N, C-alpha and C positions, 0 to 999 in steps of 0.2 A: 451338405445336409446336417452333419454333426454340429457345425457352427450355428446353423439356424435353430436347431433344437436348444443349444445353450442359450441363445438369445431369448427364446421363448421362456425358458426357465428363469432367466434374469428378470424379464418383464413381469412374469406372474408373481415373483417374490417381492415386488415393491409394495410398500405399505399403503393403506388407504390415504393417509395424509400426503404421501408423495404423489399419489394419483391426482388428488385435488389440486396440488401445487402445479403438477406437470401440465394439466389440461387448461390452465388459465392462459388465454390468448389475448394479446393486445391488438392494436390497429394493424391492418393488413397492408403490406408493401406491394409494389407493382410486380406482376408475375414475370419471372425470368424465363419465358417461353418463346420459342421461335414461331413463325407464322404457321408451321406445320404442326405445332402443338408439342414438339419434342423438347425435353429439358435442355437448356444450354447454359454454360457458365455465365455468371454475372461478369461485368467488366473488371471488378475487383473482388477478391476474397473478403476483404474488409474495407470499410470506409468510415470516415469520421476522425476526430482528433485522437492522437495518441501522445502520451507523455511518460517516457521512461525516466526514472530518477537519475540525477547526475552521479549518484554513488549507489552501487548495488547494496541492498540491506545485508548487514553482517559481513561485508567485505573489508571494512576499514576500521573496525572497532579499536579505539585507542587502548593501549596497554595500561591497566590500572596498577597503582602503586600505593604503598602505605603513606599516610600523611607525614610531612617533615616536622610538623610542630603545630601549635595552636592556630585557630582562625580568629581574626579580629572581625567577628560577624556583626552585621548590621542587626538592629533589633527586630525581633519577630514575635509572633504570638505562639510559636512552637508547633503550629499545626498547618498553617497555610503560608502564602507569600508574605514577605515582610510588610508590616503595616506602618512602621515608623520611618521617618526620613523620606517619605515618598516624594516630597517636593524636590529633593536633591538627587533622586535617582533618575538617571537618563538612559534610555535604551540605546544600545549600540553606540555609546559615546563614552568610552572608558576613561578612567582616571590614570590608568597605566598605559603610557603611550606605546603603540606598536603591538599590543596584544589585544585582539578584538574578536568578538563573536562574528560569525557569518550567519546567513539565514538558516534557521532550524529546518531539519528535514524530517517529516512525518511519514511513517510507513504503516500499511496494513500488516506487513510481515511481523508477527509477534508483537504488534503494537510498539514497534521500535521508534525511538526518537534519537536522531543525531543532533548534537549541539556543536557544530564545527567551530573551531577556533584557529585563527591565523596569527602567527608570530612573525611580524615583518622586521623585527630587530635583528641584530647580529649576534645575539646571545640567547642560548637556550633558556627556557622558562618552565618553572613548575607552576601548575595551576590546579585549582579546586573548582569544580562545578557543583553547585547545590541546586538540585531540582525539586521544586514543590509541585506535587500532583496528588489529587484525591486525599486531601486532609493529612498529608505527611510530606516528608522530604527524604531525598537520598543524596549522598555525596560521592563524587567521582574525582579521584586524584590522578594526575598524569603529568607527563613531561612533553614539551614541544620544542623540537629543534629550531634553530635560527632559520628564518625564511621558510617555514614549513606550516602545513595544516595538520590538525589532529581532530579526530572524530570521537569525542566521548559518547558512549552509547547507553541509552536508558530504555530497556525493554519493559513491556507491560505498562506503557504510558498511555492512558486513555483520558480524553477530555481536555480541559484547560490545563496548561502547565506554565510554570515560570522558572526560568533558569538564571542563576546568579553566579558570576565568575569572580573568584578571588585569585590573586597572583602572589606567589611567595616572594617576600622582600628580604629574606635572610634570617628573619626571626619569627615571622608569622605570615599567614595568608591575609593579604589586604584586599578589601573590596575593590572591584574594577568596574563592572557593568552588568546589565541584565537584558534579557529578551523574553518574550512570551509567545504563546501560540496555542493551538488546539489540535489534538490528534484524534480524528474520528474516521473510522473505517466503515463505509456504507456503500456497497456496490449492489446495484439492482440489475437483474437480468430478466428479460421477458422474450417470449417467442412471438415474432411479428409476422412470420410467413411460414406456411406449412402445407405446401401442395406442389404438384408437378415434379416430384422427386427432390425438392429443395426445402431446406429449413433455414430460417434467418433468425439470429438472436440479436436483440437490442441490449447493449451494455451501457450502463451509466454509473459513473462514480459520483455519488451524491455526498461524499464526505470531504475531508481535508487532507487525506493521506495518499501517498503514492500506492497504487495497487497493480498487481500483476494478476490478470484474469486468465485462467487456463480452461479452455473449452475443448472437450473431446467427444468425438463420435464413437460411442461404444459398440455400435452395430448398425447395419450389417457389413459395412465396407470400411474397416478401420485403416486400410492402406490405399484408399482410392485417391490418387492425384493430390492436387493442391488444396481442394476445398473441404477435405475431411481429415480424419486423423486428429492429432492434438495441435491446437493453435494457441498462441500467446498474444494477449492484448494488454495495453496499458492505458485504460481509460483516464481521461483528464479530470482531475478534481474540479467540481463545480457543476457537474450534471450534463455536460455536452454528450449527445448520443453517439455511440459507436456501433456499427452494424457488422456482424460476422455471418458469412454464409457457410452452409454445409450441404454437400450433395449426398443424400441418403438413399437414393433409389426409391423403390416402391415396396420393399419388404418391411416388416416391423423394424423400427429403428430406436436407438437410444442416444441421447445427447446430454452430457452433463457439463456444468460450468461452475468453477469454484474460485475463490480468491486465495491466492497462494499465501500460505503461512498464517492465515487469519482463522478466527474461531467462528466466522460466519457460516451458516448452513449453505451447502451447495444447492444449485438449481438443477432440476432434472426434468427432461422432456422426452416423451416417446410417443409412438403411434404408428399408423399405417398411412401411406400416401397413395 
């Protein structure tokens, strides 16, 4: 009874804006009910495409170091990506053999961008990554062991970005190659089923970044089996729908869903079934 009273207090404290958001309902899915009308678990707690990142955000940030000397920089306008020598700049086809960009990794988590570099040579290399984003640039200096990968990390990268790599030649950092991309965090969550003791969320990653979506049943049964409690999903960028079920019973319930590490507002749903 005490838990139920706490739930009622939680729900009564929600703002009017949250109520309007929470009560928006999309298309209705098939009812997960048996022929007797009793609630039964769906065949899967979640269905749809999932895409976990190959590297967890924040787990492999390259060690930064001070520059060893000057950079023989290609001409730029000082604000955005280099505008000179464009015809001679080739993406992912470096002038320094064996030191190469790998595919950039975009994350919703703190708007992180990894610009991985692989050193296939037998000698350690010092590199500089210059990232152009939002009318400015940042430099990242690090070292790559022979036959190793390194992950220069650029947090707070939003929208279009251009990464240029320079390799230390003993006297200066010499231009090698570039790559570009877009980091957009946009995850949509809607409630598509809301009856018979069950709630279904539809999760879509409409952006270009890896996202970890955390959905939690706040009440009334936070420890009930597989279909409630806290669940983690990894919706695939591009908008493919992913569906997540919760069994909430018939008491007033609350379900929240948010994108881990992002500044996006969480989605909240509640009601009686």
